[in-house]
C-alpha positions as a Markdown table, in Angstrom:
| # | Residue | x | y | z |
|---|---|---|---|---|
| 1 | Unk | -32.0 | 26.5 | 30.4 |
| 2 | Unk | -33.0 | 29.6 | 32.4 |
| 3 | Unk | -36.6 | 30.6 | 33.1 |
| 4 | Unk | -36.2 | 33.7 | 31.0 |
| 5 | Unk | -34.6 | 32.0 | 28.1 |
| 6 | Unk | -37.2 | 29.2 | 28.0 |
| 7 | Unk | -40.0 | 31.7 | 28.1 |
| 8 | Unk | -38.5 | 33.8 | 25.3 |
| 9 | Unk | -38.0 | 30.8 | 23.1 |
| 10 | Unk | -41.6 | 29.5 | 23.6 |
| 11 | Unk | -43.0 | 32.9 | 23.0 |
| 12 | Unk | -41.1 | 33.2 | 19.7 |
| 13 | Unk | -42.1 | 29.7 | 18.5 |
| 14 | Unk | -45.8 | 29.8 | 19.5 |
| 15 | Unk | -46.8 | 33.5 | 19.1 |
| 16 | Unk | -44.6 | 34.6 | 16.2 |
| 17 | Unk | -47.6 | 36.4 | 14.6 |
| 18 | Unk | -48.1 | 38.9 | 17.5 |
| 19 | Unk | -47.2 | 42.5 | 17.3 |
| 20 | Unk | -43.5 | 43.2 | 17.5 |
| 21 | Unk | -43.8 | 45.5 | 20.5 |
| 22 | Unk | -45.0 | 42.5 | 22.6 |
| 23 | Unk | -41.9 | 40.5 | 21.7 |
| 24 | Unk | -39.7 | 43.4 | 22.6 |
| 25 | Unk | -41.5 | 44.1 | 25.9 |
| 26 | Unk | -41.5 | 40.4 | 26.9 |
| 27 | Unk | -37.8 | 39.9 | 26.1 |
| 28 | Unk | -37.1 | 43.0 | 28.2 |
| 29 | Unk | -39.3 | 41.7 | 31.0 |
| 30 | Unk | -37.8 | 38.2 | 31.0 |
| 31 | Unk | -34.2 | 39.2 | 30.6 |
| 32 | Unk | -34.6 | 41.5 | 33.6 |
| 33 | Unk | -36.4 | 38.8 | 35.5 |
| 34 | Unk | -33.6 | 36.3 | 34.7 |
| 35 | Unk | -31.0 | 38.8 | 36.0 |
| 36 | Unk | -32.6 | 38.4 | 39.4 |
| 37 | Unk | -31.9 | 34.6 | 39.2 |
| 38 | Unk | -28.3 | 35.3 | 38.1 |
| 39 | Unk | -29.1 | 33.5 | 34.7 |
| 40 | Unk | -29.8 | 36.3 | 32.2 |
| 41 | Unk | -29.5 | 35.6 | 28.5 |
| 42 | Unk | -28.5 | 39.2 | 27.8 |
| 43 | Unk | -30.5 | 42.4 | 27.6 |
| 44 | Unk | -30.6 | 44.4 | 24.3 |
| 45 | Unk | -31.7 | 48.0 | 24.9 |
| 46 | Unk | -32.3 | 50.6 | 22.3 |
| 47 | Unk | -28.5 | 51.4 | 22.1 |
| 48 | Unk | -27.7 | 47.8 | 21.4 |
| 49 | Unk | -30.4 | 47.6 | 18.7 |
| 50 | Unk | -28.9 | 50.8 | 17.2 |
| 51 | Unk | -25.4 | 49.2 | 17.3 |
| 52 | Unk | -26.8 | 46.1 | 15.6 |
| 53 | Unk | -28.5 | 48.2 | 13.0 |
| 54 | Unk | -25.2 | 50.1 | 12.3 |
| 55 | Unk | -23.3 | 46.8 | 12.1 |
| 56 | Unk | -26.0 | 45.5 | 9.6 |
| 57 | Unk | -25.7 | 48.7 | 7.6 |
| 58 | Unk | -21.9 | 48.3 | 7.4 |
| 59 | Unk | -22.3 | 44.7 | 6.3 |
| 60 | Unk | -24.7 | 45.7 | 3.6 |
| 61 | Unk | -22.2 | 48.4 | 2.4 |
| 62 | Unk | -19.4 | 45.9 | 2.4 |
| 63 | Unk | -21.5 | 43.5 | 0.4 |
| 64 | Unk | -22.5 | 46.2 | -2.0 |
| 65 | Unk | -18.8 | 47.0 | -2.5 |
| 66 | Unk | -18.0 | 43.3 | -3.1 |
| 67 | Unk | -21.0 | 43.0 | -5.5 |
| 68 | Unk | -19.8 | 46.1 | -7.5 |
| 69 | Unk | -16.3 | 44.6 | -7.6 |
| 70 | Unk | -17.7 | 41.2 | -8.7 |
| 71 | Unk | -19.8 | 42.8 | -11.4 |
| 72 | Unk | -16.7 | 44.8 | -12.7 |
| 73 | Unk | -14.6 | 41.6 | -12.8 |
| 74 | Unk | -17.4 | 39.8 | -14.6 |
| 75 | Unk | -17.8 | 42.6 | -17.2 |
| 76 | Unk | -14.0 | 42.5 | -17.8 |
| 77 | Unk | -14.2 | 38.7 | -18.2 |
| 78 | Unk | -17.1 | 39.0 | -20.5 |
| 79 | Unk | -15.1 | 41.5 | -22.7 |
| 80 | Unk | -12.2 | 39.0 | -22.6 |
| 81 | Unk | -14.6 | 36.2 | -23.5 |
| 82 | Unk | -15.9 | 38.2 | -26.4 |
| 83 | Unk | -12.3 | 38.7 | -27.6 |
| 84 | Unk | -11.6 | 35.0 | -27.2 |
| 85 | Unk | -14.7 | 34.2 | -29.2 |
| 86 | Unk | -13.7 | 36.6 | -32.0 |
| 87 | Unk | -10.2 | 35.1 | -32.2 |
| 88 | Unk | -11.6 | 31.6 | -32.1 |
| 89 | Unk | -13.9 | 32.4 | -35.0 |
| 90 | Unk | -10.9 | 33.9 | -36.9 |
| 91 | Unk | -8.8 | 30.8 | -36.3 |
| 92 | Unk | -11.8 | 28.6 | -37.4 |
| 93 | Unk | -12.1 | 30.5 | -40.6 |
| 94 | Unk | -8.4 | 30.3 | -41.2 |
| 95 | Unk | -8.5 | 26.5 | -40.7 |
| 96 | Unk | -11.3 | 26.3 | -43.2 |
| 97 | Unk | -9.4 | 28.4 | -45.7 |
| 98 | Unk | -6.2 | 26.3 | -45.2 |
| 99 | Unk | -8.3 | 23.2 | -45.7 |
| 100 | Unk | -9.7 | 24.5 | -49.0 |
| 101 | Unk | -6.2 | 25.5 | -50.2 |
| 102 | Unk | -4.8 | 22.1 | -49.2 |
| 103 | Unk | -7.6 | 20.4 | -51.1 |
| 104 | Unk | -6.7 | 22.6 | -54.2 |
| 105 | Unk | -3.1 | 21.5 | -53.9 |
| 106 | Unk | -4.0 | 17.9 | -53.5 |
| 107 | Unk | -6.0 | 18.1 | -56.7 |
| 108 | Unk | -3.1 | 20.0 | -58.4 |
| 109 | Unk | -0.7 | 17.3 | -57.3 |
| 110 | Unk | -2.9 | 14.5 | -58.5 |
| 111 | Unk | -3.3 | 16.3 | -61.9 |
| 112 | Unk | 0.5 | 16.8 | -62.2 |
| 113 | Unk | 1.2 | 13.2 | -61.3 |
| 114 | Unk | -1.2 | 12.0 | -64.0 |
| 115 | Unk | 0.3 | 14.4 | -66.6 |
| 116 | Unk | 3.9 | 13.2 | -65.8 |
| 117 | Unk | 2.8 | 9.6 | -66.0 |
| 118 | Unk | 1.1 | 10.3 | -69.4 |
| 119 | Unk | 4.2 | 12.2 | -70.7 |
| 120 | Unk | 6.5 | 9.4 | -69.5 |
| 121 | Unk | 4.3 | 6.9 | -71.3 |
| 122 | Unk | 4.5 | 8.9 | -74.6 |
| 123 | Unk | 8.3 | 9.2 | -74.2 |
| 124 | Unk | 8.5 | 5.4 | -73.7 |
| 125 | Unk | 6.5 | 4.8 | -76.9 |
| 126 | Unk | 8.6 | 7.3 | -78.9 |
| 127 | Unk | 11.8 | 5.7 | -77.6 |
| 128 | Unk | 10.6 | 2.4 | -78.8 |
| 129 | Unk | 9.8 | 3.8 | -82.3 |
| 130 | Unk | 13.1 | 5.5 | -82.4 |
| 131 | Unk | 14.9 | 2.2 | -81.5 |
| 132 | Unk | 13.0 | 0.5 | -84.4 |
| 133 | Unk | 14.1 | 3.3 | -86.8 |
| 134 | Unk | 17.7 | 3.0 | -85.7 |
| 135 | Unk | 17.7 | -0.7 | -86.2 |
| 136 | Unk | 16.2 | -0.3 | -89.6 |
| 137 | Unk | 18.8 | 2.3 | -90.6 |
| 138 | Unk | 21.6 | 0.1 | -89.4 |
| 139 | Unk | 20.4 | -2.9 | -91.2 |
| 140 | Unk | 20.0 | -0.8 | -94.3 |
| 141 | Unk | 23.4 | 0.8 | -94.0 |
| 142 | Unk | 25.4 | -2.4 | -93.5 |
| 143 | Unk | 23.7 | -4.9 | -95.6 |
| 144 | Unk | 20.8 | -3.9 | -97.8 |
| 145 | Unk | 22.2 | -0.6 | -99.2 |
| 146 | Unk | 25.6 | -2.2 | -100.3 |
| 147 | Unk | 24.0 | -5.0 | -102.1 |
| 148 | Unk | 21.5 | -2.7 | -103.7 |
| 149 | Unk | 24.3 | -0.4 | -104.9 |
| 150 | Unk | 26.2 | -3.3 | -106.5 |
| 151 | Unk | 23.1 | -4.6 | -108.2 |
| 152 | Unk | 22.3 | -1.1 | -109.4 |
| 153 | Unk | 25.8 | -0.6 | -110.8 |
| 154 | Unk | 25.7 | -3.8 | -112.9 |
| 155 | Unk | 22.1 | -3.3 | -113.9 |
| 156 | Unk | 22.5 | 0.3 | -114.7 |
| 157 | Unk | 19.5 | 1.3 | -112.4 |
| 158 | Unk | 19.1 | 4.7 | -110.5 |
| 159 | Unk | 20.2 | 4.5 | -106.9 |
| 160 | Unk | 18.5 | 7.8 | -105.8 |
| 161 | Unk | 15.5 | 5.9 | -104.4 |
| 162 | Unk | 17.6 | 4.1 | -101.9 |
| 163 | Unk | 19.3 | 7.3 | -100.9 |
| 164 | Unk | 16.0 | 9.1 | -100.5 |
| 165 | Unk | 14.7 | 6.2 | -98.3 |
| 166 | Unk | 17.8 | 6.6 | -96.1 |
| 167 | Unk | 17.3 | 10.3 | -95.9 |
| 168 | Unk | 13.7 | 9.8 | -94.9 |
| 169 | Unk | 14.6 | 7.4 | -92.2 |
| 170 | Unk | 17.3 | 9.8 | -90.9 |
| 171 | Unk | 14.7 | 12.5 | -90.9 |
| 172 | Unk | 12.2 | 10.4 | -88.9 |
| 173 | Unk | 15.0 | 9.6 | -86.4 |
| 174 | Unk | 15.8 | 13.2 | -85.9 |
| 175 | Unk | 12.1 | 14.1 | -85.5 |
| 176 | Unk | 11.8 | 11.3 | -82.9 |
| 177 | Unk | 14.8 | 12.6 | -81.1 |
| 178 | Unk | 13.5 | 16.1 | -81.1 |
| 179 | Unk | 10.1 | 14.9 | -79.9 |
| 180 | Unk | 11.7 | 12.9 | -77.1 |
| 181 | Unk | 13.8 | 15.8 | -76.0 |
| 182 | Unk | 10.8 | 18.0 | -76.1 |
| 183 | Unk | 8.8 | 15.6 | -74.0 |
| 184 | Unk | 11.7 | 15.2 | -71.5 |
| 185 | Unk | 11.8 | 18.9 | -71.1 |
| 186 | Unk | 8.1 | 19.0 | -70.5 |
| 187 | Unk | 8.4 | 16.2 | -68.0 |
| 188 | Unk | 11.1 | 18.0 | -66.2 |
| 189 | Unk | 8.9 | 21.1 | -65.9 |
| 190 | Unk | 6.0 | 18.9 | -64.7 |
| 191 | Unk | 8.3 | 17.3 | -62.1 |
| 192 | Unk | 9.5 | 20.7 | -61.0 |
| 193 | Unk | 5.8 | 21.9 | -60.7 |
| 194 | Unk | 5.1 | 18.7 | -58.7 |
| 195 | Unk | 8.0 | 19.4 | -56.4 |
| 196 | Unk | 6.8 | 23.0 | -55.9 |
| 197 | Unk | 3.3 | 21.7 | -55.2 |
| 198 | Unk | 4.6 | 19.2 | -52.6 |
| 199 | Unk | 6.6 | 22.0 | -51.0 |
| 200 | Unk | 3.5 | 24.2 | -50.9 |
| 201 | Unk | 1.4 | 21.4 | -49.4 |
| 202 | Unk | 4.0 | 20.8 | -46.8 |
| 203 | Unk | 3.9 | 24.5 | -45.9 |
| 204 | Unk | 0.1 | 24.5 | -45.7 |
| 205 | Unk | 0.3 | 21.4 | -43.4 |
| 206 | Unk | 2.6 | 23.4 | -41.2 |
| 207 | Unk | 0.2 | 26.4 | -41.2 |
| 208 | Unk | -2.7 | 24.1 | -40.4 |
| 209 | Unk | -0.9 | 22.5 | -37.4 |
| 210 | Unk | 0.0 | 26.0 | -36.1 |
| 211 | Unk | -3.6 | 27.2 | -36.6 |
| 212 | Unk | -5.0 | 24.1 | -34.9 |
| 213 | Unk | -2.7 | 24.7 | -31.9 |
| 214 | Unk | -3.7 | 28.4 | -31.8 |
| 215 | Unk | -7.4 | 27.3 | -32.0 |
| 216 | Unk | -6.9 | 24.8 | -29.2 |
| 217 | Unk | -5.1 | 27.4 | -27.0 |
| 218 | Unk | -7.8 | 30.1 | -27.6 |
| 219 | Unk | -10.5 | 27.6 | -26.9 |
| 220 | Unk | -8.9 | 26.6 | -23.6 |
| 221 | Unk | -8.6 | 30.3 | -22.7 |
| 222 | Unk | -12.2 | 30.8 | -23.6 |
| 223 | Unk | -13.3 | 27.8 | -21.5 |
| 224 | Unk | -11.3 | 29.1 | -18.5 |
| 225 | Unk | -12.8 | 32.5 | -18.9 |
| 226 | Unk | -16.3 | 31.0 | -19.0 |
| 227 | Unk | -15.6 | 29.0 | -15.9 |
| 228 | Unk | -14.3 | 32.2 | -14.1 |
| 229 | Unk | -17.5 | 34.0 | -15.2 |
| 230 | Unk | -19.7 | 31.1 | -13.8 |
| 231 | Unk | -17.7 | 31.2 | -10.6 |
| 232 | Unk | -18.2 | 34.9 | -10.2 |
| 233 | Unk | -21.9 | 34.5 | -11.0 |
| 234 | Unk | -22.3 | 31.9 | -8.3 |
| 235 | Unk | -20.4 | 34.2 | -5.9 |
| 236 | Unk | -22.6 | 37.1 | -6.8 |
| 237 | Unk | -25.8 | 35.1 | -6.3 |
| 238 | Unk | -24.5 | 34.1 | -2.8 |
| 239 | Unk | -23.7 | 37.7 | -1.9 |
| 240 | Unk | -27.1 | 38.8 | -3.2 |
| 241 | Unk | -28.8 | 36.2 | -1.0 |
| 242 | Unk | -26.8 | 37.4 | 2.0 |
| 243 | Unk | -27.7 | 41.0 | 1.1 |
| 244 | Unk | -31.4 | 40.1 | 1.0 |
| 245 | Unk | -31.1 | 38.5 | 4.4 |
| 246 | Unk | -29.3 | 41.5 | 5.8 |
| 247 | Unk | -32.0 | 43.8 | 4.3 |
| 248 | Unk | -34.6 | 41.7 | 6.1 |
| 249 | Unk | -32.6 | 41.9 | 9.3 |
| 250 | Unk | -32.2 | 45.7 | 8.8 |
| 251 | Unk | -36.0 | 46.0 | 8.3 |
| 252 | Unk | -36.7 | 44.0 | 11.4 |
| 253 | Unk | -34.4 | 46.0 | 13.6 |
| 254 | Unk | -35.8 | 49.3 | 12.2 |
| 255 | Unk | -39.3 | 48.0 | 13.0 |
| 256 | Unk | -38.2 | 47.1 | 16.5 |
| 257 | Unk | -36.7 | 50.6 | 17.0 |
| 258 | Unk | -39.9 | 52.1 | 15.7 |
| 259 | Unk | -42.0 | 50.1 | 18.1 |
| 260 | Unk | -39.7 | 51.1 | 20.9 |
| 261 | Unk | -40.1 | 54.7 | 20.0 |
| 262 | Unk | -43.9 | 54.3 | 19.7 |
| 263 | Unk | -43.9 | 52.6 | 23.1 |
| 264 | Unk | -42.1 | 55.6 | 24.6 |
| 265 | Unk | -44.1 | 58.3 | 22.9 |
| 266 | Unk | -47.6 | 56.7 | 22.9 |
| 267 | Unk | -48.7 | 57.1 | 26.5 |
| 268 | Unk | -52.3 | 56.5 | 27.6 |
| 269 | Unk | -51.8 | 57.1 | 31.3 |
| 270 | Unk | -54.3 | 54.4 | 32.2 |
| 271 | Unk | -52.0 | 52.2 | 34.3 |
| 272 | Unk | -50.2 | 55.0 | 36.0 |
| 273 | Unk | -53.5 | 56.6 | 37.0 |
| 274 | Unk | -54.3 | 53.5 | 39.0 |
| 275 | Unk | -51.2 | 53.5 | 41.1 |
| 276 | Unk | -52.1 | 52.5 | 44.7 |
| 277 | Unk | -55.6 | 51.6 | 43.6 |
| 278 | Unk | -55.1 | 48.4 | 41.6 |
| 279 | Unk | -56.9 | 45.3 | 42.9 |
| 280 | Unk | -55.0 | 42.3 | 44.2 |
| 281 | Unk | -55.1 | 39.2 | 41.9 |
| 282 | Unk | -57.2 | 37.3 | 44.3 |
| 283 | Unk | -61.0 | 36.9 | 44.9 |
| 284 | Unk | -62.8 | 39.7 | 46.8 |
| 285 | Unk | -63.4 | 37.7 | 49.9 |
| 286 | Unk | -59.9 | 36.4 | 50.3 |
| 287 | Unk | -57.5 | 37.6 | 53.0 |
| 288 | Unk | -54.2 | 36.6 | 51.4 |
| 289 | Unk | -51.0 | 36.2 | 53.3 |
| 290 | Unk | -47.6 | 37.1 | 51.8 |
| 291 | Unk | -44.9 | 34.4 | 51.6 |
| 292 | Unk | -42.4 | 36.9 | 50.2 |
| 293 | Unk | -42.3 | 40.7 | 49.6 |
| 294 | Unk | -40.5 | 42.6 | 46.9 |
| 295 | Unk | -36.8 | 42.8 | 47.8 |
| 296 | Unk | -36.9 | 39.9 | 50.3 |
| 297 | Unk | -33.9 | 37.5 | 50.1 |
| 298 | Unk | -34.6 | 34.1 | 48.6 |
| 299 | Unk | -33.4 | 30.9 | 50.1 |
| 300 | Unk | -29.6 | 31.0 | 50.2 |
| 301 | Unk | -29.5 | 34.7 | 50.8 |
| 302 | Unk | -27.9 | 35.7 | 47.5 |
| 303 | Unk | -30.9 | 36.6 | 45.3 |
| 304 | Unk | -33.9 | 38.8 | 46.1 |
| 305 | Unk | -37.5 | 38.6 | 45.1 |
| 306 | Unk | -38.5 | 40.9 | 42.2 |
| 307 | Unk | -42.2 | 40.4 | 42.9 |
| 308 | Unk | -44.7 | 39.4 | 45.5 |
| 309 | Unk | -45.5 | 35.8 | 46.5 |
| 310 | Unk | -49.0 | 35.4 | 47.8 |
| 311 | Unk | -50.0 | 32.2 | 49.8 |
| 312 | Unk | -53.2 | 30.7 | 48.4 |
| 313 | Unk | -55.0 | 27.4 | 47.9 |
| 314 | Unk | -55.1 | 25.3 | 44.7 |
| 315 | Unk | -58.1 | 25.9 | 42.5 |
| 316 | Unk | -58.7 | 29.5 | 43.6 |
| 317 | Unk | -59.0 | 32.0 | 40.8 |
| 318 | Unk | -56.4 | 34.4 | 39.7 |
| 319 | Unk | -57.5 | 37.9 | 38.4 |
| 320 | Unk | -56.0 | 40.5 | 36.2 |
| 321 | Unk | -55.0 | 43.6 | 38.1 |
| 322 | Unk | -55.7 | 46.0 | 35.2 |
| 323 | Unk | -57.0 | 46.1 | 31.6 |
| 324 | Unk | -54.5 | 44.8 | 29.0 |
| 325 | Unk | -53.6 | 42.3 | 26.3 |
| 326 | Unk | -52.4 | 38.8 | 27.1 |
| 327 | Unk | -49.0 | 38.4 | 25.4 |
| 328 | Unk | -48.0 | 35.0 | 26.9 |
| 329 | Unk | -49.9 | 32.1 | 28.4 |
| 330 | Unk | -48.0 | 28.8 | 28.8 |
| 331 | Unk | -46.2 | 26.3 | 31.1 |
| 332 | Unk | -42.7 | 27.1 | 32.4 |
| 333 | Unk | -40.4 | 25.0 | 34.6 |
| 334 | Unk | -40.4 | 26.0 | 38.2 |
| 335 | Unk | -43.1 | 28.6 | 37.7 |
| 336 | Unk | -46.1 | 26.5 | 36.7 |
| 337 | Unk | -48.4 | 28.1 | 34.2 |
| 338 | Unk | -47.5 | 31.7 | 33.5 |
| 339 | Unk | -49.6 | 34.6 | 32.1 |
| 340 | Unk | -48.1 | 38.0 | 31.0 |
| 341 | Unk | -50.3 | 41.0 | 30.4 |
| 342 | Unk | -49.3 | 44.1 | 28.5 |
| 343 | Unk | -51.1 | 47.2 | 30.0 |
| 344 | Unk | -49.6 | 49.7 | 27.7 |
| 345 | Unk | -47.2 | 52.6 | 28.5 |
| 346 | Unk | -44.4 | 50.0 | 29.0 |
| 347 | Unk | -46.2 | 48.4 | 32.0 |
| 348 | Unk | -46.5 | 44.6 | 32.3 |
| 349 | Unk | -47.8 | 42.2 | 34.9 |
| 350 | Unk | -46.7 | 38.6 | 35.3 |
| 351 | Unk | -48.7 | 35.9 | 37.1 |
| 352 | Unk | -46.9 | 32.7 | 38.0 |
| 353 | Unk | -47.7 | 29.5 | 39.9 |
| 354 | Unk | -50.9 | 28.7 | 38.1 |
| 355 | Unk | -52.4 | 25.3 | 37.6 |
| 356 | Unk | -54.6 | 26.2 | 34.6 |
| 357 | Unk | -54.9 | 29.2 | 32.3 |
| 358 | Unk | -58.2 | 30.7 | 31.2 |
| 359 | Unk | -56.9 | 33.1 | 28.5 |
| 360 | Unk | -54.9 | 32.9 | 25.2 |
| 361 | Unk | -52.3 | 35.2 | 23.8 |
| 362 | Unk | -54.0 | 38.1 | 22.0 |
| 363 | Unk | -57.0 | 38.1 | 24.3 |
| 364 | Unk | -58.0 | 41.4 | 25.8 |
| 365 | Unk | -58.8 | 41.2 | 29.5 |
| 366 | Unk | -60.3 | 43.8 | 31.9 |
| 367 | Unk | -59.5 | 44.6 | 35.5 |
| 368 | Unk | -60.7 | 41.7 | 37.7 |
| 369 | Unk | -61.1 | 39.2 | 34.9 |
| 370 | Unk | -60.4 | 35.6 | 35.7 |
| 371 | Unk | -57.2 | 34.6 | 33.9 |
| 372 | Unk | -56.1 | 31.4 | 35.7 |
| 373 | Unk | -56.5 | 29.1 | 38.7 |
| 374 | Unk | -54.0 | 28.7 | 41.6 |
| 375 | Unk | -51.4 | 26.0 | 41.5 |
| 376 | Unk | -47.9 | 25.9 | 43.0 |
| 377 | Unk | -44.3 | 26.9 | 42.3 |
| 378 | Unk | -41.3 | 24.8 | 43.1 |
| 379 | Unk | -39.1 | 27.3 | 44.9 |
| 380 | Unk | -40.5 | 27.5 | 47.5 |
| 381 | Unk | -42.7 | 24.5 | 47.1 |
| 382 | Unk | -46.0 | 26.2 | 48.0 |
| 383 | Unk | -49.5 | 26.8 | 46.7 |
| 384 | Unk | -49.3 | 30.4 | 45.7 |
| 385 | Unk | -49.7 | 33.2 | 43.2 |
| 386 | Unk | -46.6 | 35.0 | 42.1 |
| 387 | Unk | -47.1 | 38.6 | 40.9 |
| 388 | Unk | -44.6 | 40.9 | 39.2 |
| 389 | Unk | -45.1 | 44.4 | 37.8 |
| 390 | Unk | -42.6 | 45.9 | 35.4 |
| 391 | Unk | -42.2 | 49.5 | 34.3 |
| 392 | Unk | -39.9 | 50.0 | 31.3 |
| 393 | Unk | -38.6 | 46.5 | 32.0 |
| 394 | Unk | -37.6 | 47.3 | 35.5 |
| 395 | Unk | -39.3 | 45.4 | 38.4 |
| 396 | Unk | -41.2 | 47.6 | 40.8 |
| 397 | Unk | -42.8 | 46.8 | 44.2 |
| 398 | Unk | -46.3 | 45.5 | 43.5 |
| 399 | Unk | -47.5 | 46.7 | 46.9 |
| 400 | Unk | -46.9 | 50.3 | 45.9 |
| 401 | Unk | -49.3 | 49.8 | 43.0 |
| 402 | Unk | -51.9 | 47.6 | 44.6 |
| 403 | Unk | -54.8 | 48.8 | 46.8 |
| 404 | Unk | -54.0 | 49.5 | 50.4 |
| 405 | Unk | -57.5 | 48.6 | 51.4 |
| 406 | Unk | -56.9 | 44.9 | 50.9 |
| 407 | Unk | -56.1 | 43.3 | 54.2 |
| 408 | Unk | -52.8 | 41.4 | 53.7 |
| 409 | Unk | -51.1 | 39.5 | 56.4 |
| 410 | Unk | -47.5 | 38.1 | 56.4 |
| 411 | Unk | -47.6 | 34.3 | 56.5 |
| 412 | Unk | -45.9 | 32.8 | 59.5 |
| 413 | Unk | -42.9 | 30.6 | 58.8 |
């Protein structure tokens, strides 16, 4: 991982609560510094933030369109669900009605069956009585009546009683026949009514089967519609969550842009007024020697120094070159302990190669304040203090800002 990338990550993780402008300024500083080492994570200037803001706005509009479409679909499905529910209630009522009608026909059939059975029982009894009468008449006609007539003729008695008895029996026979015929006619009607009732019950059974199938089909459609509504609801909740995240992102970018504007427009003039007069980050009695000047080629000859490397001894104190707020103070690979101070008006100073740090992020320091003690950097491996000054994220030659009165000698190789 690059120096700039590591520094930016540590800043975000440890000092997330600091003002947004410090994060912006530090990212600008570090990405530019990384460019000097040919390992830049990418620099986002105002135009890039504006492009990101526009892209976020477009995503929000697309999500709004999707949400509106989802809501419209859900409303349509809810209307369909309401229709299914109404039809389902109608089929349920129809099934209940058919069940009642079937029960009525069941009772009617049972009643008819009982009546037919009763009538058939009566017919059977009447037929038995008729058979008895017929036997009596036959016996009377072929035996009893002839003997009685002979006896009556010799005895001189009246035979009208026998005749009347025969007429009476014949009358009973005819009455029984008529009653049987009548009963048979009634049984035929009952059987016809029973047949019609069976037919009606069969039709009702058909209607019930049909109504049950319709009920099942509508219920399935209702369940599918409900599932579709639930799916759309889940989709809507996901899109709403994404929209909330985009709104937060939009708010953050707008805040960054506002801070950038404020950094451009709010100018105190303090740091610029001290150009050429700023103290060196060393003790008053030191006569530092420079190991590298701004623009000198580094080892290998491909990259150039974007700051000034001052030869010093471990344990010596490092001092702030101007008033400002500490925005970073922590260890970084190859640079030892690093301190970054924001001086306002888009000016920052960076102090590397420290062994220990005497300040914390958020501290306000004044010109000449002790902020660290000297350590060493690994490239080159030397006890030194590394100083960078940045204006609007661009590195500038520290010697053009530092006091000319300080005797500085170039270290001998």
